[in-house]
N, CA, C and O of each residue as an XYZ file, in Angstrom:
768
protein
N     -32.061    225.061   -146.648
C     -31.431    223.795   -146.965
C     -32.124    223.123   -148.140
O     -31.477    222.425   -148.921
N     -33.418    223.321   -148.274
C     -34.166    222.608   -149.291
C     -34.682    223.569   -150.357
O     -35.067    224.701   -150.066
N     -34.679    223.100   -151.564
C     -35.352    223.824   -152.636
C     -36.379    222.880   -153.235
O     -36.491    222.728   -154.451
N     -37.123    222.254   -152.337
C     -38.078    221.233   -152.740
C     -39.099    221.794   -153.713
O     -39.717    222.828   -153.458
N     -39.269    221.101   -154.829
C     -40.264    221.521   -155.797
C     -41.639    220.980   -155.421
O     -42.661    221.508   -155.859
N     -41.660    219.946   -154.624
C     -42.903    219.386   -154.124
C     -42.916    219.664   -152.629
O     -41.964    219.330   -151.923
N     -43.982    220.269   -152.149
C     -44.083    220.578   -150.728
C     -45.308    219.883   -150.155
O     -46.245    219.555   -150.883
N     -45.294    219.661   -148.839
C     -46.481    219.049   -148.232
C     -47.682    220.000   -148.310
O     -47.516    221.213   -148.438
N     -48.864    219.444   -148.233
C     -50.103    220.225   -148.230
C     -50.634    220.269   -146.798
O     -50.688    219.237   -146.130
N     -51.020    221.435   -146.327
C     -51.430    221.613   -144.940
C     -52.558    220.654   -144.547
O     -52.537    220.085   -143.456
N     -53.527    220.477   -145.423
C     -54.690    219.653   -145.069
C     -54.372    218.162   -144.980
O     -55.127    217.410   -144.366
N     -53.276    217.728   -145.579
C     -52.936    216.297   -145.536
C     -51.606    216.043   -144.819
O     -50.995    214.985   -144.972
N     -51.176    217.030   -144.039
C     -49.896    216.926   -143.339
C     -50.092    217.200   -141.863
O     -50.868    218.076   -141.480
N     -49.390    216.451   -141.041
C     -49.390    216.686   -139.606
C     -47.968    217.043   -139.174
O     -47.000    216.430   -139.625
N     -47.855    218.025   -138.311
C     -46.564    218.388   -137.725
C     -46.447    217.671   -136.389
O     -47.359    217.729   -135.564
N     -45.332    217.000   -136.180
C     -45.139    216.224   -134.958
C     -43.956    216.768   -134.167
O     -42.874    216.986   -134.713
N     -44.179    216.983   -132.881
C     -43.108    217.297   -131.933
C     -42.825    216.006   -131.171
O     -43.640    215.554   -130.367
N     -41.663    215.422   -131.436
C     -41.300    214.124   -130.865
C     -40.470    214.322   -129.597
O     -39.383    214.899   -129.642
N     -40.982    213.847   -128.483
C     -40.230    213.703   -127.228
C     -39.522    214.977   -126.763
O     -38.367    214.926   -126.339
N     -40.200    216.100   -126.841
C     -39.631    217.353   -126.356
C     -39.932    217.402   -124.851
O     -40.757    218.184   -124.379
N     -39.232    216.543   -124.136
C     -39.481    216.287   -122.726
C     -38.263    216.647   -121.888
O     -37.126    216.610   -122.359
N     -38.527    216.990   -120.652
C     -37.465    217.401   -119.733
C     -36.330    216.379   -119.708
O     -35.162    216.764   -119.670
N     -36.648    215.101   -119.730
C     -35.628    214.061   -119.663
C     -34.723    213.977   -120.874
O     -33.663    213.354   -120.805
N     -35.112    214.586   -121.976
C     -34.284    214.592   -123.186
C     -33.635    215.952   -123.457
O     -32.769    216.068   -124.325
N     -34.052    216.972   -122.717
C     -33.494    218.306   -122.926
C     -32.183    218.412   -122.148
O     -32.156    218.391   -120.917
N     -31.108    218.525   -122.908
C     -29.763    218.650   -122.338
C     -29.053    219.784   -123.066
O     -29.636    220.421   -123.944
N     -27.812    220.037   -122.711
C     -27.058    221.110   -123.369
C     -27.049    220.942   -124.884
O     -27.109    221.927   -125.621
N     -26.974    219.686   -125.355
C     -26.881    219.435   -126.798
C     -28.230    219.502   -127.517
O     -28.266    219.494   -128.747
N     -29.340    219.568   -126.775
C     -30.658    219.586   -127.419
C     -31.518    220.782   -127.028
O     -32.523    221.057   -127.683
N     -31.145    221.483   -125.990
C     -31.949    222.604   -125.468
C     -32.229    223.681   -126.517
O     -33.307    224.274   -126.530
N     -31.262    223.930   -127.390
C     -31.382    225.027   -128.359
C     -32.549    224.857   -129.340
O     -33.003    225.845   -129.917
N     -33.046    223.630   -129.542
C     -34.137    223.434   -130.507
C     -35.525    223.617   -129.907
O     -36.505    223.742   -130.642
N     -35.618    223.635   -128.590
C     -36.939    223.698   -127.956
C     -37.717    224.960   -128.356
O     -38.886    224.837   -128.724
N     -37.129    226.171   -128.302
C     -37.893    227.349   -128.750
C     -38.277    227.282   -130.229
O     -39.365    227.714   -130.611
N     -37.387    226.742   -131.058
C     -37.684    226.612   -132.489
C     -38.871    225.690   -132.706
O     -39.749    225.981   -133.518
N     -38.899    224.580   -131.981
C     -40.016    223.637   -132.093
C     -41.309    224.294   -131.634
O     -42.333    224.189   -132.309
N     -41.270    224.966   -130.496
C     -42.483    225.627   -129.981
C     -42.993    226.678   -130.965
O     -44.202    226.784   -131.174
N     -42.099    227.453   -131.569
C     -42.510    228.455   -132.558
C     -43.149    227.791   -133.777
O     -44.160    228.273   -134.289
N     -42.566    226.696   -134.238
C     -43.133    225.989   -135.396
C     -44.508    225.416   -135.085
O     -45.440    225.562   -135.876
N     -44.632    224.767   -133.937
C     -45.928    224.193   -133.569
C     -46.975    225.307   -133.470
O     -48.093    225.146   -133.960
N     -46.624    226.433   -132.843
C     -47.559    227.549   -132.728
C     -47.975    228.111   -134.070
O     -49.157    228.373   -134.295
N     -47.016    228.302   -134.967
C     -47.317    228.830   -136.306
C     -48.153    227.836   -137.104
O     -49.087    228.224   -137.806
N     -47.817    226.566   -136.994
C     -48.546    225.511   -137.712
C     -50.003    225.472   -137.239
O     -50.925    225.436   -138.055
N     -50.200    225.480   -135.931
C     -51.551    225.451   -135.382
C     -52.325    226.716   -135.770
O     -53.512    226.641   -136.089
N     -51.658    227.876   -135.744
C     -52.315    229.137   -136.115
C     -52.770    229.122   -137.570
O     -53.754    229.774   -137.922
N     -52.055    228.379   -138.417
C     -52.430    228.269   -139.827
C     -53.531    227.230   -140.044
O     -54.010    227.052   -141.164
N     -53.926    226.551   -138.978
C     -54.987    225.552   -139.091
C     -54.486    224.151   -139.327
O     -55.274    223.260   -139.645
N     -53.197    223.935   -139.179
C     -52.623    222.613   -139.398
C     -52.767    221.710   -138.187
O     -52.795    222.173   -137.047
N     -52.858    220.418   -138.452
C     -52.949    219.416   -137.391
C     -51.566    219.163   -136.807
O     -50.558    219.225   -137.511
N     -51.535    218.876   -135.513
C     -50.266    218.606   -134.860
C     -50.416    217.465   -133.859
O     -51.499    217.174   -133.351
N     -49.275    216.838   -133.607
C     -49.191    215.779   -132.602
C     -48.039    216.126   -131.678
O     -46.965    216.522   -132.131
N     -48.266    215.975   -130.387
C     -47.196    216.033   -129.404
C     -47.029    214.606   -128.902
O     -47.889    214.067   -128.204
N     -45.896    214.004   -129.276
C     -45.606    212.628   -128.881
C     -44.644    212.642   -127.712
O     -43.652    213.371   -127.718
N     -44.940    211.839   -126.718
C     -44.050    211.731   -125.566
C     -43.675    210.269   -125.347
O     -44.389    209.350   -125.747
N     -42.533    210.092   -124.701
C     -41.985    208.765   -124.478
C     -42.048    208.413   -123.001
O     -41.761    209.245   -122.140
N     -42.425    207.176   -122.715
C     -42.382    206.625   -121.367
C     -41.619    205.310   -121.439
O     -41.796    204.540   -122.383
N     -40.786    205.051   -120.464
C     -39.930    203.863   -120.443
C     -40.334    202.973   -119.266
O     -39.761    203.091   -118.183
N     -41.312    202.086   -119.462
C     -41.797    201.281   -118.343
C     -40.748    200.270   -117.856
O     -39.842    199.889   -118.598
N     -40.891    199.855   -116.616
C     -40.001    198.823   -116.081
C     -40.087    197.578   -116.949
O     -41.166    197.190   -117.396
N     -38.935    196.958   -117.183
C     -38.879    195.747   -117.988
C     -38.903    196.008   -119.484
O     -39.010    195.065   -120.269
N     -38.805    197.277   -119.901
C     -38.828    197.601   -121.338
C     -37.618    197.002   -122.038
O     -36.661    196.578   -121.389
N     -37.667    196.970   -123.353
C     -36.517    196.494   -124.117
C     -35.303    197.388   -123.890
O     -34.166    196.926   -123.983
N     -35.539    198.671   -123.591
C     -34.437    199.596   -123.329
C     -33.692    199.191   -122.050
O     -32.464    199.256   -121.983
N     -34.453    198.776   -121.052
C     -33.836    198.319   -119.804
C     -33.199    196.934   -119.996
O     -32.055    196.718   -119.596
N     -33.926    196.012   -120.597
C     -33.432    194.643   -120.752
C     -32.175    194.549   -121.612
O     -31.253    193.800   -121.288
N     -32.139    195.304   -122.704
C     -31.035    195.171   -123.654
C     -29.882    196.111   -123.335
O     -28.724    195.693   -123.317
N     -30.194    197.382   -123.084
C     -29.105    198.347   -122.897
C     -28.958    198.861   -121.467
O     -28.022    199.604   -121.172
N     -29.870    198.477   -120.580
C     -29.783    198.915   -119.201
C     -30.259    200.340   -118.966
O     -30.041    200.891   -117.887
N     -30.907    200.949   -119.961
C     -31.355    202.343   -119.867
C     -32.668    202.412   -119.094
O     -33.664    201.805   -119.487
N     -32.659    203.162   -117.985
C     -33.846    203.250   -117.121
C     -34.340    204.686   -116.926
O     -35.064    204.958   -115.968
N     -33.970    205.589   -117.797
C     -34.444    206.979   -117.708
C     -35.870    207.081   -118.250
O     -36.430    206.105   -118.750
N     -36.439    208.270   -118.143
C     -37.790    208.594   -118.626
C     -38.856    207.736   -117.950
O     -39.782    207.242   -118.593
N     -38.699    207.574   -116.646
C     -39.682    206.822   -115.865
C     -40.486    207.727   -114.939
O     -41.638    207.425   -114.626
N     -39.896    208.827   -114.501
C     -40.589    209.696   -113.546
C     -41.445    210.727   -114.285
O     -41.202    211.031   -115.453
N     -42.429    211.248   -113.597
C     -43.277    212.280   -114.203
C     -42.459    213.527   -114.507
O     -42.757    214.243   -115.463
N     -41.425    213.796   -113.703
C     -40.575    214.960   -113.956
C     -39.821    214.800   -115.275
O     -39.767    215.737   -116.072
N     -39.242    213.630   -115.511
C     -38.505    213.385   -116.755
C     -39.440    213.354   -117.957
O     -39.057    213.781   -119.046
N     -40.650    212.858   -117.777
C     -41.603    212.721   -118.878
C     -42.347    214.021   -119.198
O     -43.010    214.113   -120.231
N     -42.243    215.011   -118.335
C     -42.954    216.278   -118.544
C     -42.474    216.967   -119.820
O     -41.299    216.891   -120.180
N     -43.404    217.639   -120.492
C     -43.049    218.421   -121.681
C     -42.171    219.600   -121.286
O     -42.292    220.135   -120.185
N     -41.298    219.993   -122.183
C     -40.522    221.211   -121.984
C     -41.502    222.371   -121.816
O     -42.554    222.397   -122.456
N     -41.164    223.308   -120.975
C     -42.040    224.421   -120.619
C     -42.584    225.157   -121.842
O     -43.765    225.504   -121.878
N     -41.737    225.399   -122.842
C     -42.156    226.158   -124.028
C     -43.235    225.446   -124.841
O     -44.051    226.095   -125.495
N     -43.240    224.129   -124.801
C     -44.186    223.355   -125.611
C     -45.493    223.082   -124.873
O     -46.536    222.909   -125.504
N     -45.446    223.042   -123.557
C     -46.618    222.660   -122.761
C     -47.895    223.431   -123.111
O     -48.950    222.804   -123.215
N     -47.857    224.765   -123.298
C     -49.104    225.478   -123.596
C     -49.724    225.113   -124.948
O     -50.923    225.305   -125.151
N     -48.925    224.595   -125.859
C     -49.413    224.261   -127.201
C     -49.977    222.843   -127.286
O     -50.681    222.508   -128.239
N     -49.672    222.023   -126.300
C     -50.066    220.612   -126.348
C     -51.575    220.415   -126.335
O     -52.077    219.437   -126.890
N     -52.302    221.331   -125.709
C     -53.751    221.204   -125.631
C     -54.449    221.266   -126.977
O     -55.560    220.757   -127.122
N     -53.806    221.892   -127.973
C     -54.388    221.985   -129.310
C     -53.914    220.866   -130.226
O     -54.274    220.822   -131.402
N     -53.110    219.969   -129.685
C     -52.530    218.885   -130.487
C     -53.108    217.539   -130.067
O     -53.609    217.376   -128.954
N     -53.027    216.585   -130.980
C     -53.265    215.194   -130.597
C     -52.089    214.824   -129.692
O     -50.951    215.193   -129.982
N     -52.344    214.112   -128.617
C     -51.278    213.716   -127.712
C     -51.167    212.200   -127.711
O     -52.147    211.486   -127.499
N     -49.955    211.729   -127.953
C     -49.711    210.287   -127.996
C     -48.532    209.967   -127.103
O     -47.453    210.544   -127.243
N     -48.748    209.042   -126.184
C     -47.672    208.533   -125.345
C     -47.230    207.213   -125.959
O     -48.052    206.349   -126.263
N     -45.913    207.070   -126.138
C     -45.379    205.867   -126.763
C     -44.328    205.236   -125.862
O     -43.709    205.912   -125.040
N     -44.137    203.942   -126.026
C     -43.103    203.219   -125.289
C     -42.069    202.632   -126.242
O     -41.204    201.854   -125.840
N     -42.171    203.013   -127.497
C     -41.220    202.593   -128.524
C     -40.645    203.846   -129.168
O     -41.159    204.946   -128.966
N     -39.586    203.677   -129.937
C     -38.976    204.857   -130.543
C     -39.852    205.465   -131.634
O     -39.915    206.689   -131.746
N     -40.515    204.668   -132.424
C     -41.345    205.186   -133.507
C     -42.744    205.544   -133.022
O     -43.420    204.733   -132.388
N     -43.160    206.743   -133.320
C     -44.520    207.173   -133.018
C     -45.548    206.241   -133.643
O     -46.575    205.951   -133.029
N     -45.282    205.771   -134.853
C     -46.273    204.978   -135.578
C     -46.448    203.569   -135.011
O     -47.346    202.840   -135.431
N     -45.605    203.187   -134.071
C     -45.782    201.896   -133.396
C     -46.630    202.029   -132.123
O     -46.978    201.022   -131.507
N     -46.961    203.253   -131.731
C     -47.843    203.466   -130.571
C     -49.246    202.987   -130.928
O     -49.688    203.176   -132.061
N     -49.947    202.374   -129.990
C     -51.306    201.899   -130.285
C     -52.196    203.017   -130.832
O     -52.318    204.083   -130.229
N     -52.807    202.754   -131.975
C     -53.743    203.688   -132.594
C     -53.129    204.791   -133.426
O     -53.854    205.517   -134.106
N     -51.800    204.944   -133.396
C     -51.167    206.064   -134.108
C     -51.324    205.943   -135.623
O     -51.728    206.904   -136.278
N     -51.014    204.787   -136.180
C     -51.136    204.618   -137.631
C     -52.597    204.767   -138.063
O     -52.884    205.334   -139.117
N     -53.506    204.261   -137.253
C     -54.931    204.403   -137.546
C     -55.350    205.876   -137.537
O     -56.172    206.293   -138.353
N     -54.787    206.660   -136.617
C     -55.070    208.097   -136.578
C     -54.604    208.761   -137.865
O     -55.332    209.565   -138.447
N     -53.395    208.431   -138.314
C     -52.887    208.981   -139.573
C     -53.838    208.650   -140.717
O     -54.193    209.524   -141.508
N     -54.246    207.401   -140.803
C     -55.133    206.964   -141.893
C     -56.492    207.654   -141.806
O     -57.014    208.122   -142.818
N     -57.067    207.720   -140.606
C     -58.410    208.301   -140.472
C     -58.407    209.809   -140.760
O     -59.414    210.348   -141.220
N     -57.304    210.484   -140.500
C     -57.203    211.919   -140.757
C     -56.771    212.216   -142.195
O     -56.809    213.368   -142.627
N     -56.362    211.186   -142.936
C     -55.917    211.394   -144.315
C     -54.549    212.051   -144.416
O     -54.248    212.695   -145.421
N     -53.711    211.899   -143.385
C     -52.377    212.493   -143.406
C     -51.448    211.653   -144.269
O     -51.156    210.502   -143.948
N     -50.993    212.236   -145.355
C     -50.068    211.560   -146.271
C     -48.627    212.004   -146.062
O     -47.696    211.390   -146.583
N     -48.454    213.076   -145.296
C     -47.133    213.641   -145.018
C     -47.023    213.933   -143.525
O     -48.018    214.200   -142.851
N     -45.787    213.875   -143.024
C     -45.525    214.220   -141.633
C     -44.281    215.112   -141.592
O     -43.245    214.781   -142.168
N     -44.406    216.247   -140.901
C     -43.284    217.152   -140.678
C     -42.776    216.856   -139.275
O     -43.506    217.021   -138.297
N     -41.521    216.417   -139.176
C     -40.971    215.945   -137.913
C     -40.003    216.933   -137.275
O     -39.093    217.450   -137.924
N     -40.220    217.176   -136.004
C     -39.333    217.960   -135.162
C     -39.117    217.135   -133.902
O     -39.880    216.206   -133.639
N     -38.098    217.454   -133.122
C     -37.992    216.803   -131.825
C     -36.618    216.326   -131.432
O     -35.602    216.681   -132.029
N     -36.631    215.500   -130.395
C     -35.440    214.958   -129.773
C     -35.681    213.446   -129.632
O     -36.745    213.080   -129.133
N     -34.866    212.634   -129.991
C     -33.539    212.625   -130.532
C     -33.582    212.344   -132.033
O     -34.262    211.425   -132.489
N     -32.844    213.152   -132.788
C     -32.802    212.984   -134.239
C     -32.415    211.567   -134.613
O     -32.982    210.984   -135.537
N     -31.446    211.015   -133.895
C     -30.874    209.712   -134.221
C     -31.671    208.534   -133.685
O     -31.301    207.387   -133.931
N     -32.733    208.779   -132.976
C     -33.516    207.684   -132.413
C     -34.987    207.855   -132.783
O     -35.417    207.418   -133.850
N     -35.749    208.482   -131.912
C     -37.196    208.535   -132.108
C     -37.629    209.338   -133.326
O     -38.605    208.976   -133.983
N     -36.925    210.421   -133.641
C     -37.284    211.197   -134.838
C     -36.982    210.372   -136.087
O     -37.837    210.225   -136.960
N     -35.762    209.834   -136.171
C     -35.382    209.049   -137.353
C     -36.250    207.794   -137.481
O     -36.705    207.464   -138.576
N     -36.478    207.102   -136.376
C     -37.282    205.876   -136.437
C     -38.714    206.163   -136.874
O     -39.311    205.367   -137.598
N     -39.272    207.293   -136.441
C     -40.612    207.678   -136.896
C     -40.592    207.987   -138.390
O     -41.509    207.605   -139.118
N     -39.551    208.677   -138.847
C     -39.424    208.983   -140.280
C     -39.324    207.700   -141.102
O     -39.979    207.569   -142.136
N     -38.507    206.760   -140.645
C     -38.338    205.493   -141.370
C     -39.638    204.704   -141.394
O     -40.002    204.129   -142.420
N     -40.333    204.676   -140.275
C     -41.608    203.963   -140.202
C     -42.644    204.611   -141.113
O     -43.391    203.921   -141.806
N     -42.684    205.956   -141.107
C     -43.613    206.666   -141.991
C     -43.318    206.310   -143.441
O     -44.224    205.976   -144.205
N     -42.063    206.384   -143.807
C     -41.634    206.060   -145.172
C     -42.096    204.655   -145.565
O     -42.607    204.450   -146.666
N     -41.916    203.699   -144.666
C     -42.311    202.308   -144.948
C     -43.824    202.136   -145.062
O     -44.294    201.169   -145.663
N     -44.586    203.066   -144.491
C     -46.050    203.016   -144.580
C     -46.598    203.949   -145.659
O     -47.804    204.192   -145.713
N     -45.725    204.471   -146.515
C     -46.171    205.321   -147.614
C     -46.502    206.747   -147.210
O     -47.164    207.466   -147.958
N     -46.046    207.164   -146.030
C     -46.248    208.531   -145.545
C     -44.937    209.280   -145.766
O     -43.881    208.799   -145.356
N     -44.984    210.438   -146.399
C     -43.761    211.187   -146.706
C     -43.241    211.887   -145.459
O     -43.942    212.718   -144.881
N     -42.002    211.559   -145.027
C     -41.428    212.193   -143.838
C     -40.567    213.403   -144.186
O     -39.567    213.271   -144.891
N     -40.943    214.564   -143.703
C     -40.175    215.798   -143.852
C     -39.486    216.068   -142.523
O     -40.160    216.130   -141.495
N     -38.183    216.230   -142.510
C     -37.439    216.482   -141.277
C     -36.995    217.940   -141.234
O     -36.386    218.440   -142.180
N     -37.303    218.612   -140.142
C     -36.906    220.010   -139.966
C     -35.568    219.994   -139.217
O     -35.519    219.816   -138.000
N     -34.493    220.182   -139.974
C     -33.143    219.913   -139.463
C     -32.733    220.789   -138.287
O     -31.976    220.337   -137.428
N     -33.210    222.025   -138.223
C     -32.846    222.886   -137.105
C     -33.895    222.863   -135.996
O     -33.823    223.650   -135.052
N     -34.865    221.963   -136.112
C     -35.866    221.756   -135.071
C     -35.787    220.321   -134.562
O     -36.750    219.785   -134.014
N     -34.626    219.714   -134.754
C     -34.311    218.389   -134.234
C     -32.927    218.462   -133.604
O     -32.087    219.257   -134.027
N     -32.695    217.648   -132.612
C     -31.381    217.576   -131.985
C     -31.255    216.220   -131.306
O     -32.235    215.499   -131.115
N     -30.031    215.902   -130.951
C     -29.774    214.664   -130.222
C     -29.237    214.991   -128.839
O     -28.312    215.791   -128.696
N     -29.819    214.375   -127.831
C     -29.298    214.553   -126.484
C     -27.917    213.910   -126.353
O     -27.190    214.176   -125.396
N     -27.562    213.068   -127.316
C     -26.240    212.438   -127.333
C     -25.151    213.319   -127.920
O     -23.966    213.017   -127.783
N     -25.544    214.409   -128.575
C     -24.563    215.320   -129.145
C     -24.751    215.535   -130.637
O     -25.503    214.827   -131.308
N     -24.042    216.535   -131.124
C     -24.155    216.958   -132.523
C     -23.799    215.851   -133.512
O     -24.426    215.745   -134.566
N     -22.801    215.024   -133.190
C     -22.385    213.983   -134.139
C     -23.502    212.978   -134.412
O     -23.606    212.466   -135.527
N     -24.335    212.687   -133.418
C     -25.453    211.760   -133.620
C     -26.553    212.423   -134.446
O     -27.158    211.784   -135.307
N     -26.808    213.691   -134.186
C     -27.768    214.461   -134.987
C     -27.329    214.467   -136.455
O     -28.118    214.156   -137.347
N     -26.069    214.822   -136.693
C     -25.544    214.887   -138.067
C     -25.579    213.531   -138.751
O     -25.901    213.441   -139.936
N     -25.250    212.475   -138.017
C     -25.277    211.128   -138.594
C     -26.695    210.747   -139.025
O     -26.888    210.156   -140.088
N     -27.681    211.086   -138.200
C     -29.076    210.774   -138.543
C     -29.524    211.543   -139.778
O     -30.229    210.994   -140.626
N     -29.124    212.806   -139.890
C     -29.491    213.591   -141.074
C     -28.808    213.043   -142.323
O     -29.395    213.055   -143.405
N     -27.582    212.567   -142.184
C     -26.888    211.948   -143.308
C     -27.641    210.701   -143.766
O     -27.838    210.494   -144.964
N     -28.058    209.878   -142.817
C     -28.846    208.682   -143.151
C     -30.186    209.067   -143.790
O     -30.618    208.438   -144.756
N     -30.834    210.089   -143.253
C     -32.125    210.525   -143.801
C     -31.968    211.025   -145.231
O     -32.804    210.728   -146.085
N     -30.907    211.781   -145.501
C     -30.717    212.294   -146.858
C     -30.477    211.158   -147.840
O     -30.893    211.238   -148.996
N     -29.817    210.116   -147.396
C     -29.584    208.947   -148.262
C     -30.848    208.099   -148.420
O     -31.194    207.699   -149.532
N     -31.532    207.828   -147.315
C     -32.644    206.876   -147.341
C     -33.978    207.467   -147.759
O     -34.810    206.757   -148.324
N     -34.205    208.760   -147.494
C     -35.489    209.370   -147.855
C     -35.344    210.413   -148.949
O     -36.307    210.712   -149.656
N     -34.162    210.964   -149.093
C     -33.922    211.991   -150.108
C     -33.672    213.343   -149.480
O     -34.380    213.754   -148.561
N     -32.675    214.021   -149.971
C     -32.270    215.323   -149.431
C     -33.392    216.359   -149.510
O     -33.450    217.256   -148.668
N     -34.273    216.260   -150.488
C     -35.337    217.257   -150.633
C     -36.325    217.229   -149.471
O     -37.102    218.168   -149.297
N     -36.303    216.157   -148.672
C     -37.208    216.059   -147.526
C     -36.618    216.668   -146.258
O     -37.240    216.630   -145.196
N     -35.406    217.235   -146.376
C     -34.793    217.925   -145.244
C     -35.055    219.422   -145.404
O     -34.591    220.048   -146.357
N     -35.799    219.978   -144.464
C     -36.186    221.379   -144.500
C     -35.622    222.101   -143.287
O     -35.125    221.472   -142.353
N     -35.701    223.413   -143.308
C     -35.360    224.212   -142.132
C     -36.648    224.829   -141.585
O     -37.684    224.833   -142.249
N     -36.558    225.345   -140.371
C     -37.726    226.022   -139.804
C     -38.078    227.253   -140.639
O     -39.250    227.607   -140.763
N     -37.059    227.908   -141.215
C     -37.322    229.061   -142.089
C     -38.121    228.634   -143.315
O     -38.999    229.370   -143.764
N     -37.825    227.447   -143.868
C     -38.601    226.925   -145.003
C     -40.073    226.790   -144.622
O     -40.956    227.205   -145.372
N     -40.332    226.205   -143.449
C     -41.719    225.985   -143.015
C     -42.422    227.322   -142.780
O     -43.547    227.518   -143.240
N     -41.769    228.240   -142.069
C     -42.388    229.552   -141.823
C     -42.674    230.279   -143.140
O     -43.727    230.899   -143.291
N     -41.743    230.203   -144.088
C     -41.944    230.839   -145.388
C     -43.119    230.202   -146.126
O     -43.963    230.908   -146.678
N     -43.174    228.886   -146.137
C     -44.267    228.189   -146.827
C     -45.610    228.526   -146.196
O     -46.610    228.680   -146.897
N     -45.632    228.641   -144.863
C     -46.891    229.013   -144.199
C     -47.281    230.449   -144.544
O     -48.443    230.720   -144.846
N     -46.317    231.369   -144.502
C     -46.649    232.785   -144.740
C     -46.987    233.055   -146.195
O     -47.792    233.938   -146.490
N     -46.386    232.309   -147.101
C     -46.662    232.521   -148.531
C     -47.773    231.640   -149.058
O     -48.086    231.668   -150.248
N     -48.372    230.856   -148.172
C     -49.498    230.003   -148.580
C     -49.114    228.814   -149.445
O     -49.973    228.227   -150.102
N     -47.838    228.451   -149.457
C     -47.399    227.326   -150.289
C     -47.946    225.989   -149.798
O     -48.046    225.036   -150.571
N     -48.297    225.917   -148.528
C     -48.789    224.656   -147.960
C     -50.300    224.505   -148.138
O     -50.864    223.461   -147.812
N     -50.946    225.534   -148.650
C     -52.411    225.522   -148.751
C     -52.904    224.639   -149.873
O     -54.111    224.526   -150.085
């Protein structure tokens, strides 16, 4: 999808798996879980930093108050998808109660202290937590790269596509990559 002339650098980039949790894995999002796990594994094997971000929806949250949404409260719903669980131990782990990872306590400070200027985003939901993290990163001067076939929406393909359309307009089409782009860049040393 991308013929980006500028690529992220491994030492200043973190790969993030956003909310790859049982409560978000549905028929419309299940297909990306193996792709995400493969990317995280390859990224970690190349020596790249990674974050596994998970979402918790506490009682009285804005999600409950405004929209009545009360999912992602049980440990079963919050559990990582089976394919990702073994890789989480090598990643920074951040639990968030907001859609954007960078609004979690200490997350932006972690980015700054590690010198991460770029973030490669994968996960569920493209139209919510993935997009909101990308927008927040962009607003903080961090370049957001979205891996289009390693993101999905539990709401369906139309929400995923709408988020990618917004991302291409707001961040630039060159920041939309495929998992094949990332694997190629890792194998050819382009990220080094």
